[in-house]
Legacy VTK file of the C-alpha trace (Angstrom):
# vtk DataFile Version 3.0
C-alpha trace
ASCII
DATASET POLYDATA
POINTS 690 float
27.682 13.882 13.333
30.288 12.106 15.368
33.787 11.165 14.225
32.883 7.487 13.962
34.003 5.829 10.751
31.785 2.760 10.702
28.153 3.130 9.694
25.224 0.760 9.616
22.712 2.539 7.416
19.270 1.003 7.042
16.448 1.945 4.699
12.873 0.957 5.522
12.013 -2.499 4.214
9.532 -2.043 1.334
6.395 -4.113 1.660
6.166 -6.725 -1.093
2.499 -6.537 -1.997
3.164 -4.120 -4.857
5.891 -2.142 -6.674
7.561 1.004 -5.325
6.720 4.559 -6.380
8.310 8.017 -6.293
7.046 8.673 -2.771
9.123 5.776 -1.475
12.157 6.945 -3.444
11.914 10.563 -2.253
11.144 9.795 1.373
13.587 6.996 2.074
15.789 5.435 -0.575
17.388 8.377 -2.402
18.431 10.225 0.797
19.708 6.983 2.316
21.702 6.227 -0.831
23.133 9.739 -0.993
24.336 9.458 2.584
25.788 5.966 2.118
27.672 6.951 -1.040
28.970 10.100 0.625
30.314 8.166 3.598
31.989 5.573 1.370
33.669 8.362 -0.590
35.002 9.770 2.670
36.573 6.400 3.426
34.064 5.223 6.025
33.256 1.560 6.556
29.616 1.359 5.451
26.987 -1.371 5.597
23.970 -0.068 3.658
21.206 -2.551 4.420
17.677 -3.117 3.202
15.392 -5.938 2.073
11.854 -6.995 1.305
9.288 -7.073 4.111
7.390 -10.230 3.193
5.125 -11.117 6.094
1.835 -9.710 7.366
-1.844 -9.707 6.530
-1.854 -7.583 3.329
0.350 -10.227 1.694
-2.109 -12.985 2.487
-5.112 -10.902 1.397
-3.621 -10.083 -1.999
-2.391 -13.645 -2.530
-5.896 -14.964 -1.842
-7.403 -12.522 -4.312
-4.963 -13.635 -7.006
-5.324 -17.323 -6.213
-1.618 -17.804 -5.508
0.474 -18.538 -2.423
1.951 -15.729 -0.319
5.430 -16.956 -1.263
4.650 -16.655 -4.970
3.398 -13.115 -4.419
6.444 -11.944 -2.487
8.805 -13.632 -4.960
7.256 -11.595 -7.768
7.437 -8.217 -6.044
10.827 -8.887 -4.456
12.244 -9.028 -7.987
10.291 -6.016 -9.294
11.299 -3.853 -6.331
14.909 -5.049 -6.333
15.273 -4.393 -10.064
13.867 -0.864 -9.664
16.353 -0.070 -6.914
19.261 -1.314 -9.047
18.133 0.752 -12.023
17.997 3.908 -9.924
21.456 3.294 -8.496
20.386 2.619 -4.912
23.686 1.145 -3.760
22.622 -1.304 -1.063
25.487 -3.429 0.191
22.872 -6.111 0.721
19.193 -6.414 -0.116
17.708 -9.303 1.837
14.225 -10.637 2.467
12.324 -11.602 5.575
11.221 -14.947 4.158
14.881 -16.088 4.089
15.927 -18.849 6.520
18.581 -16.639 8.160
15.908 -14.090 8.992
13.570 -16.684 10.477
16.451 -17.933 12.621
17.506 -14.432 13.710
13.991 -13.248 14.561
13.190 -16.473 16.425
16.399 -16.194 18.451
15.632 -12.542 19.258
12.145 -13.439 20.491
13.458 -16.416 22.460
16.006 -14.303 24.344
13.364 -11.771 25.358
11.036 -14.619 26.306
13.696 -16.377 28.389
14.647 -13.092 30.069
11.047 -12.495 31.108
10.661 -9.361 29.004
7.209 -10.263 27.681
3.781 -10.275 29.280
1.793 -13.396 28.450
-1.925 -12.670 28.368
-5.152 -14.336 27.358
-7.245 -11.581 25.799
-10.404 -11.301 23.786
-9.665 -10.666 20.130
-11.931 -10.144 17.140
-12.909 -13.421 15.504
-14.875 -14.154 12.328
-16.817 -17.388 12.865
-17.732 -17.722 9.191
-14.079 -17.466 8.108
-13.067 -19.453 11.214
-10.128 -17.203 12.026
-9.013 -14.327 14.209
-8.982 -10.957 12.489
-5.432 -9.727 12.847
-4.449 -6.282 11.577
-5.925 -5.666 8.113
-8.434 -8.475 8.247
-10.610 -6.014 10.172
-11.887 -2.559 9.185
-13.769 -0.036 11.284
-13.935 3.526 12.536
-10.737 5.007 13.953
-11.220 6.026 17.600
-8.898 8.993 17.107
-10.031 10.714 13.897
-13.295 9.026 12.962
-12.002 7.561 9.671
-14.538 4.855 8.851
-12.032 2.731 6.933
-9.287 2.353 9.516
-7.425 -0.929 9.670
-7.060 -3.019 12.794
-3.410 -2.084 13.311
-3.167 1.484 12.032
-5.284 4.303 10.669
-3.774 5.447 7.393
-5.475 8.843 7.616
-4.206 10.033 11.000
-1.317 7.583 11.418
-2.534 6.322 14.786
-1.470 2.803 15.719
-4.031 0.734 17.609
-5.561 -2.723 18.036
-8.526 -4.138 16.179
-10.552 -4.157 19.384
-10.133 -0.367 19.596
-12.101 0.164 16.371
-15.645 1.465 16.473
-18.116 -0.743 14.581
-15.492 -3.243 13.345
-16.213 -5.458 10.338
-14.413 -8.477 8.941
-12.550 -7.651 5.732
-13.024 -11.285 4.719
-16.792 -11.744 4.991
-18.109 -8.300 5.915
-19.629 -9.757 9.069
-19.513 -8.152 12.471
-16.860 -10.113 14.381
-17.279 -11.589 17.804
-14.831 -11.577 20.692
-12.984 -14.801 21.402
-10.201 -15.585 23.852
-6.680 -16.187 22.568
-3.210 -16.117 24.120
-0.528 -13.688 22.989
2.756 -12.198 24.123
3.097 -8.456 24.702
6.067 -6.114 24.935
5.282 -3.783 27.867
6.122 -0.473 26.191
4.834 1.420 29.225
7.846 0.128 31.178
10.150 1.893 28.680
8.305 5.217 28.664
10.648 7.105 31.021
13.706 5.695 29.313
12.431 6.611 25.824
11.660 10.131 27.001
15.130 10.528 28.507
16.934 8.939 25.546
15.111 10.566 22.636
13.026 13.559 23.682
15.658 14.927 26.058
18.852 13.248 24.858
18.382 13.967 21.154
16.506 17.260 21.363
19.222 19.096 19.446
20.323 16.585 16.801
17.110 14.754 15.768
14.535 16.215 13.398
11.621 18.097 14.937
9.001 15.914 13.230
10.537 12.797 14.793
10.827 14.298 18.254
7.299 15.664 18.084
5.745 12.348 17.162
7.676 10.425 19.820
6.789 12.996 22.465
3.123 12.757 21.472
3.154 8.983 21.835
4.779 9.150 25.251
2.445 11.924 26.427
-0.627 9.962 25.315
0.670 6.985 27.291
2.397 3.853 26.025
0.723 0.489 26.485
1.818 -3.154 26.182
1.920 -4.127 22.514
1.285 -7.609 21.171
4.271 -9.093 19.355
2.403 -12.172 18.099
-0.567 -12.730 15.816
-3.014 -15.527 14.984
-1.919 -16.199 11.385
-0.470 -18.942 9.227
1.930 -16.747 7.191
5.015 -15.532 9.004
7.599 -16.723 11.504
6.135 -19.293 13.912
6.264 -18.210 17.548
9.077 -20.353 19.022
7.206 -21.268 22.215
5.402 -24.462 23.183
1.644 -24.064 22.902
1.848 -21.304 20.280
0.544 -23.338 17.356
-1.119 -21.196 14.690
0.653 -18.044 15.880
3.393 -16.034 14.182
5.562 -13.079 15.149
3.845 -9.775 14.496
5.244 -8.314 11.275
6.349 -5.130 13.049
8.303 -7.225 15.503
10.082 -9.323 12.902
10.539 -6.702 10.135
13.138 -4.433 11.834
15.064 -7.538 12.859
15.390 -7.957 9.094
18.069 -5.267 9.201
20.114 -7.508 11.463
19.547 -10.724 9.497
20.397 -8.980 6.196
23.617 -7.670 7.773
24.448 -11.235 8.782
24.032 -12.423 5.190
26.170 -9.608 3.829
28.928 -10.071 6.425
29.106 -13.801 5.701
29.542 -13.086 1.988
32.177 -10.403 2.605
34.106 -12.231 5.313
33.245 -9.618 7.934
32.004 -9.838 11.506
28.355 -8.748 11.503
28.455 -7.958 15.204
30.811 -5.051 14.526
27.945 -3.347 12.707
25.307 -3.920 15.384
27.110 -4.197 18.707
30.272 -2.084 18.535
30.222 1.367 20.112
32.429 2.503 17.224
29.461 2.139 14.858
26.811 4.724 14.021
23.408 3.134 13.414
21.085 5.212 11.229
17.519 4.430 10.117
16.152 6.176 7.017
12.346 5.993 7.012
9.144 7.850 6.192
7.060 9.538 8.878
4.551 6.677 8.962
7.281 4.442 10.394
8.494 6.766 13.153
6.666 4.968 15.956
8.111 1.604 14.952
11.705 2.828 14.616
11.729 5.305 17.499
9.513 3.600 20.079
8.936 -0.100 19.409
12.258 -1.202 17.850
14.408 0.760 20.336
12.399 -0.798 23.179
13.067 -4.220 21.640
16.800 -3.475 21.383
16.877 -2.125 24.937
15.086 -5.223 26.206
17.548 -7.471 24.400
20.536 -5.583 25.764
23.204 -6.603 23.249
22.554 -4.153 20.430
23.335 -0.558 19.527
20.636 2.066 19.599
20.222 4.338 16.560
22.324 7.463 16.505
19.701 9.154 14.359
16.423 8.457 12.553
16.173 11.194 9.881
12.561 10.510 8.889
11.012 12.447 6.029
7.442 13.586 5.519
5.271 12.515 2.550
5.525 13.417 -1.124
2.274 14.265 -2.895
1.626 13.897 -6.613
0.059 16.801 -8.519
-1.385 18.259 -5.294
-2.983 14.972 -4.242
-1.875 12.328 -1.778
-0.134 9.379 -3.413
-2.461 6.390 -3.166
-1.648 2.867 -4.253
-5.285 1.794 -3.987
-6.343 4.616 -6.349
-3.308 4.051 -8.610
-2.384 7.697 -7.986
1.363 7.259 -8.193
4.367 7.310 -10.473
5.626 3.738 -10.353
9.372 3.364 -10.748
9.209 0.484 -13.231
6.822 2.512 -15.433
9.032 5.606 -15.233
11.957 3.543 -16.512
9.886 2.571 -19.542
8.737 6.129 -20.279
12.071 7.868 -19.548
14.830 5.374 -20.400
18.323 6.247 -19.147
16.987 9.239 -17.217
17.109 7.803 -13.722
19.265 10.661 -12.481
16.711 13.233 -13.606
14.171 11.723 -11.242
16.771 11.384 -8.474
17.617 15.062 -8.943
14.032 16.309 -8.893
13.080 14.158 -5.908
16.101 15.418 -3.968
15.411 19.034 -4.927
11.810 18.577 -3.706
12.604 16.260 -0.806
9.893 16.369 1.910
12.439 16.908 4.667
10.441 19.107 7.044
6.913 19.013 5.611
4.898 17.243 2.947
6.022 18.336 -0.508
4.636 18.047 -4.011
5.804 16.443 -7.260
4.430 17.841 -10.510
5.360 16.835 -14.034
5.730 20.481 -15.072
8.266 21.075 -12.305
10.025 17.842 -13.310
10.351 19.173 -16.861
11.450 22.641 -15.761
14.133 21.382 -13.414
15.529 19.071 -16.064
15.545 21.648 -18.838
16.544 24.723 -16.808
18.904 23.221 -14.249
20.339 19.928 -15.448
20.452 20.707 -19.185
21.009 24.479 -19.132
23.308 24.632 -16.092
25.221 21.448 -15.352
24.972 19.814 -18.779
25.693 23.036 -20.654
28.847 23.778 -18.678
30.288 20.286 -18.984
29.510 20.064 -22.697
31.200 23.396 -23.400
34.325 22.392 -21.529
34.682 18.966 -23.160
33.901 20.224 -26.669
36.355 23.129 -26.435
39.093 20.954 -24.932
38.812 18.566 -27.867
38.548 21.413 -30.376
41.507 23.450 -29.122
43.827 20.802 -27.659
42.751 17.519 -29.232
41.363 16.428 -25.863
44.583 17.005 -23.902
44.472 18.998 -20.654
46.484 22.156 -21.423
49.502 23.483 -19.569
49.092 26.615 -17.476
51.181 29.733 -17.144
50.826 32.665 -14.784
47.355 31.997 -13.428
45.472 35.234 -12.804
43.942 36.064 -9.443
40.553 35.275 -10.994
41.785 31.811 -11.998
43.252 31.122 -8.574
40.118 32.324 -6.791
38.022 29.795 -8.695
40.478 26.982 -7.913
40.345 27.961 -4.248
36.550 27.981 -4.394
36.485 24.433 -5.763
38.328 23.220 -2.669
35.593 24.525 -0.356
32.797 22.390 -1.799
33.522 19.029 -0.160
33.190 20.743 3.201
30.095 22.815 2.403
28.241 19.941 0.740
29.399 17.540 3.444
28.202 19.774 6.274
24.712 19.755 4.770
24.764 15.975 4.320
25.973 15.454 7.889
22.827 17.316 9.012
20.640 15.308 6.582
19.838 18.427 4.576
19.899 16.825 1.156
18.106 19.618 -0.681
20.633 22.106 0.646
23.536 19.845 -0.316
22.222 19.477 -3.869
21.909 23.248 -4.180
25.557 23.545 -3.147
26.581 21.072 -5.845
24.671 23.010 -8.485
26.242 26.264 -7.315
29.632 24.809 -8.278
28.296 24.289 -11.786
26.962 27.858 -11.769
30.416 29.125 -10.819
31.779 27.258 -13.832
29.215 28.766 -16.189
29.905 32.261 -14.916
33.669 31.744 -15.158
33.706 30.400 -18.722
31.189 32.908 -20.080
32.260 36.077 -18.314
32.067 38.977 -20.720
35.369 39.667 -22.447
36.927 36.448 -21.180
35.031 33.852 -23.219
37.635 31.356 -24.520
35.985 31.154 -27.948
36.612 34.903 -28.336
40.131 34.930 -26.845
41.586 31.835 -28.474
43.172 33.727 -31.375
44.289 36.851 -29.505
45.412 35.388 -26.168
45.866 31.599 -26.421
47.854 31.419 -23.155
44.952 32.859 -21.196
42.559 30.433 -22.876
44.799 27.551 -21.748
44.487 28.762 -18.168
40.712 29.140 -18.485
40.251 25.668 -19.946
42.561 24.112 -17.360
40.498 25.659 -14.540
37.247 24.576 -16.213
38.511 21.014 -16.394
39.265 21.124 -12.659
35.656 22.229 -12.029
34.384 19.476 -14.329
36.395 16.823 -12.503
35.194 18.124 -9.137
31.629 17.848 -10.431
32.279 14.286 -11.586
33.412 13.350 -8.084
31.026 15.355 -5.919
27.929 14.519 -7.978
28.299 10.772 -7.394
26.081 10.573 -4.276
23.297 12.533 -5.972
23.632 11.567 -9.664
25.545 8.274 -9.817
24.795 7.505 -13.470
25.797 11.011 -14.526
28.952 10.848 -12.436
29.946 7.567 -14.046
29.314 8.935 -17.549
31.318 12.080 -16.796
34.197 10.090 -15.342
34.191 8.011 -18.527
34.415 11.162 -20.641
37.311 12.323 -18.465
38.951 8.862 -18.815
38.732 8.284 -15.071
40.359 4.856 -15.476
43.618 6.682 -16.073
43.191 8.672 -12.882
44.375 7.440 -9.504
40.996 6.049 -8.381
42.185 5.626 -4.807
42.724 9.352 -4.520
39.692 10.382 -6.607
37.576 10.531 -3.498
35.535 13.136 -1.648
38.401 14.760 0.228
40.705 14.790 -2.800
38.705 17.703 -4.224
39.875 19.826 -1.283
43.531 18.870 -1.754
46.361 20.815 -3.352
47.029 18.383 -6.204
45.301 19.060 -9.545
42.199 16.949 -10.051
43.083 16.541 -13.727
46.739 17.028 -14.605
48.102 18.793 -17.644
48.860 16.319 -20.430
46.005 13.974 -19.519
43.832 13.070 -22.520
40.059 12.971 -22.287
37.382 11.493 -24.567
34.920 13.176 -26.882
31.844 14.872 -25.467
28.457 13.223 -25.053
25.378 14.877 -23.660
24.796 14.262 -19.953
21.136 15.308 -20.144
18.579 15.816 -22.880
15.693 18.233 -23.035
12.296 16.847 -22.055
9.598 17.946 -24.493
6.061 19.090 -23.752
4.638 16.004 -25.460
6.371 13.698 -22.969
4.954 15.617 -20.027
1.478 15.763 -21.507
1.539 11.993 -21.898
2.157 11.658 -18.152
-0.589 14.142 -17.309
-2.973 12.292 -19.609
-2.142 9.060 -17.807
-3.056 10.650 -14.472
-6.275 12.079 -15.912
-7.171 8.593 -17.117
-6.587 7.328 -13.586
-8.905 10.020 -12.223
-11.576 9.072 -14.723
-11.248 5.392 -13.866
-11.520 6.166 -10.155
-14.631 8.248 -10.785
-16.412 5.356 -12.490
-15.453 2.771 -9.896
-15.633 2.675 -6.143
-12.440 0.993 -4.953
-12.063 -0.336 -1.436
-15.690 0.171 -0.473
-16.703 -1.399 2.789
-18.833 -4.504 2.327
-22.532 -4.098 3.034
-23.109 -4.145 6.749
-25.096 -6.896 8.352
-28.843 -6.676 8.039
-30.630 -4.423 10.505
-34.322 -4.009 11.250
-36.657 -1.061 11.139
-36.861 -0.692 14.913
-33.072 -0.417 15.255
-32.928 2.132 12.451
-35.605 4.233 14.098
-33.473 4.460 17.222
-31.094 6.785 15.344
-31.941 10.453 15.824
-30.760 12.125 12.601
-31.281 15.888 12.507
-30.317 18.869 10.421
-27.908 21.140 12.270
-25.831 24.249 11.652
-22.182 24.817 12.543
-21.929 27.956 14.688
-18.215 27.922 15.543
-15.226 25.861 14.421
-11.665 25.671 15.665
-8.878 23.262 14.785
-7.852 21.204 17.796
-4.303 22.132 18.907
-1.503 19.650 18.188
-3.570 17.629 15.703
-3.721 17.647 11.913
-7.213 16.213 11.480
-9.545 17.160 14.321
-11.921 20.129 14.214
-13.880 21.168 17.332
-17.278 22.627 16.405
-20.295 24.079 18.145
-23.393 22.810 16.356
-26.962 24.084 16.650
-29.128 20.942 16.469
-32.395 22.812 16.939
-32.844 21.198 20.335
-29.545 22.419 21.815
-26.108 23.739 21.034
-23.437 21.061 21.500
-19.769 20.303 20.887
-18.923 17.824 18.120
-15.380 16.772 17.166
-14.780 15.547 13.618
-11.689 14.554 11.607
-12.205 17.061 8.800
-9.507 19.680 9.455
-7.458 18.607 6.426
-10.480 19.029 4.163
-12.044 22.254 5.421
-10.861 25.407 7.153
-12.705 26.718 10.190
-13.938 29.662 8.113
-15.453 27.326 5.495
-17.392 25.442 8.158
-19.112 28.250 10.060
-22.690 28.617 8.876
-22.756 25.283 7.021
-25.816 23.036 7.329
-24.950 19.472 8.336
-26.617 16.179 9.175
-26.061 15.142 12.803
-26.485 11.793 14.519
-27.746 13.432 17.685
-28.224 10.486 20.030
-24.794 8.911 19.604
-23.232 8.244 23.000
-20.671 10.965 23.910
-17.006 10.062 23.345
-13.829 11.872 24.363
-11.344 12.692 21.609
-8.051 14.149 22.837
-9.780 15.205 26.059
-12.738 16.946 24.371
-16.148 15.306 24.720
-17.858 14.939 21.340
-21.657 14.845 21.640
-22.726 13.394 18.331
-21.455 12.704 14.838
-21.655 14.663 11.601
-22.398 12.542 8.529
-19.837 12.684 5.726
-18.961 10.686 2.621
-15.652 10.316 0.789
-15.491 11.217 -2.911
-13.275 9.338 -5.448
-10.388 11.756 -4.782
-10.436 11.029 -1.054
-12.037 14.321 -0.023
-14.677 14.264 2.707
-18.004 15.851 1.697
-21.057 16.588 3.832
-24.253 14.540 3.546
-27.040 17.162 3.492
-30.642 17.547 2.267
-31.037 19.320 -1.085
-33.505 21.923 0.155
-33.043 24.361 2.994
-34.657 23.177 6.211
-34.649 24.565 9.720
-32.251 23.373 12.375
-33.585 20.389 14.284
-35.584 18.963 11.369
-35.504 15.212 11.687
-34.412 12.877 8.900
-36.416 9.694 8.413
LINES 1 691
690 0 1 2 3 4 5 6 7 8 9 10 11 12 13 14 15 16 17 18 19 20 21 22 23 24 25 26 27 28 29 30 31 32 33 34 35 36 37 38 39 40 41 42 43 44 45 46 47 48 49 50 51 52 53 54 55 56 57 58 59 60 61 62 63 64 65 66 67 68 69 70 71 72 73 74 75 76 77 78 79 80 81 82 83 84 85 86 87 88 89 90 91 92 93 94 95 96 97 98 99 100 101 102 103 104 105 106 107 108 109 110 111 112 113 114 115 116 117 118 119 120 121 122 123 124 125 126 127 128 129 130 131 132 133 134 135 136 137 138 139 140 141 142 143 144 145 146 147 148 149 150 151 152 153 154 155 156 157 158 159 160 161 162 163 164 165 166 167 168 169 170 171 172 173 174 175 176 177 178 179 180 181 182 183 184 185 186 187 188 189 190 191 192 193 194 195 196 197 198 199 200 201 202 203 204 205 206 207 208 209 210 211 212 213 214 215 216 217 218 219 220 221 222 223 224 225 226 227 228 229 230 231 232 233 234 235 236 237 238 239 240 241 242 243 244 245 246 247 248 249 250 251 252 253 254 255 256 257 258 259 260 261 262 263 264 265 266 267 268 269 270 271 272 273 274 275 276 277 278 279 280 281 282 283 284 285 286 287 288 289 290 291 292 293 294 295 296 297 298 299 300 301 302 303 304 305 306 307 308 309 310 311 312 313 314 315 316 317 318 319 320 321 322 323 324 325 326 327 328 329 330 331 332 333 334 335 336 337 338 339 340 341 342 343 344 345 346 347 348 349 350 351 352 353 354 355 356 357 358 359 360 361 362 363 364 365 366 367 368 369 370 371 372 373 374 375 376 377 378 379 380 381 382 383 384 385 386 387 388 389 390 391 392 393 394 395 396 397 398 399 400 401 402 403 404 405 406 407 408 409 410 411 412 413 414 415 416 417 418 419 420 421 422 423 424 425 426 427 428 429 430 431 432 433 434 435 436 437 438 439 440 441 442 443 444 445 446 447 448 449 450 451 452 453 454 455 456 457 458 459 460 461 462 463 464 465 466 467 468 469 470 471 472 473 474 475 476 477 478 479 480 481 482 483 484 485 486 487 488 489 490 491 492 493 494 495 496 497 498 499 500 501 502 503 504 505 506 507 508 509 510 511 512 513 514 515 516 517 518 519 520 521 522 523 524 525 526 527 528 529 530 531 532 533 534 535 536 537 538 539 540 541 542 543 544 545 546 547 548 549 550 551 552 553 554 555 556 557 558 559 560 561 562 563 564 565 566 567 568 569 570 571 572 573 574 575 576 577 578 579 580 581 582 583 584 585 586 587 588 589 590 591 592 593 594 595 596 597 598 599 600 601 602 603 604 605 606 607 608 609 610 611 612 613 614 615 616 617 618 619 620 621 622 623 624 625 626 627 628 629 630 631 632 633 634 635 636 637 638 639 640 641 642 643 644 645 646 647 648 649 650 651 652 653 654 655 656 657 658 659 660 661 662 663 664 665 666 667 668 669 670 671 672 673 674 675 676 677 678 679 680 681 682 683 684 685 686 687 688 689
């Protein structure tokens, strides 16, 4: 981390077609908040910016289903999401929205400058069009088979299984999500950002220039995109909900949501600066500012390829100093899915665990998916609360406050002749701002939290060391007990200060117990803990104790597990998000398909991919290579020897340079697992299916 003292910290704009869940909190908002709070406590000038992403096709689809306007839909979820963030202590300096007039103005001006500077390619292309619905099928109005992984329910802008971004015209066997019809191609004019022109620059700036300070998952994804070849990307769409394209002859067209959404960071900063009497340009154009984007891995391409290319094309803005993207958080060993209601929604958590926001913040930070996908379980949630927050941090603080009130009527005792043991602990306290800060500066939030908890562990060991427990010494050596309690109160105050980024509600409660209003708040900052002045002076009076954390009982956890089991049962009896019935076919066309029973002879996961498996299949008539996106569902060992159904006469298609000569038939069960479609009885390889 550089020595810059001004930070523009952005957190990915949540999409306002539903509430937010623990995956969002763990991947983006808690780490961003921790970092923003930490920098403020160090005295940095911080603009922590976020807002609701309120344009795009999913908004219009959901609004149509509910019979309301898109604006009514986004108004509802803007409030739900914003309230959840406030409850969890996410300390945005400003939370804007992309439907606001200032955003429309900012995004339009951004587009206009690039347009006037000749940065776009204007092209008339053939796009998918649904004649029955009388509209072009932008983004999620079209569903088909992903050309990369074979997912049969890929959207027109992105495949949610493999994360590939593409156009609707790239889909295999596309269908309209509105009518279920097969769309036709129709000419339409759009404007494209020629990403291929920025390929060398992106490689030099990120892959080479940030090879040592950016996370490996970010660098790897960017490198993969560049290696695969960047192509011009449309920045406009044929829609009626969004920011109108500010060009003559662009009626019925809006800015693509992934063009206008990141500009929302800039427009929200403008709103905040106007309210605070600041110059917004300092936070987006000054070289003294560090720009940081906190996102999940599904947004890496937009924040590390598309948005930087936009900023580079514009020429007036800073480029991000870092994009510390996290991986995904799973729930009870299953991928979080909003469509399957497999999630812990923040507004529901607040109802079930009132006043325990910091417990969730703690567990999500301790399990943060920083380098790989991680897992949230309710049993682990309970164990971490009871064994770490209650038994470690809460136990130490409660002992110290109770004993201080019992022995000294709540007054911090005087000290005399501190022992070497006492002084060693005081010296240790001073090291924690640096050790925790070094982890935070490297975006290692799990490591930083462990450091904080180790300070509490030091306190527990110090106060309960055999032969030196104050409750045993108080009658025989009261002077030594005064020293012990004085040191414990210094640890407690350090915990109150240093825990603020991680556990803001707990920090505030602890500061209230310590009567922090009587402290010099200007000096009660991050670096003060490392100073030579006492954190809590002798003679200062504190309040009575109150529990920081409470034990979570088995019944509470079982209630959450029962709720998830009910979700599983509901998913098993329904078939959410099924593709509409395909258009009618005739017998002759069906008979053209050569479906045969085959056997997998060899299987090997394709290098540098998560999903693709390369298999040799005996079809009875030959042995051929087939590539299928099943590597996350089956190991190579599980596949060898398995009977499968093969579409043998499908035209060959190259996937990542390997020619696939056919397709294996699979179905998706209610839990999202791919299963093979096979005959019940054993049949020989090459047997035809009719």
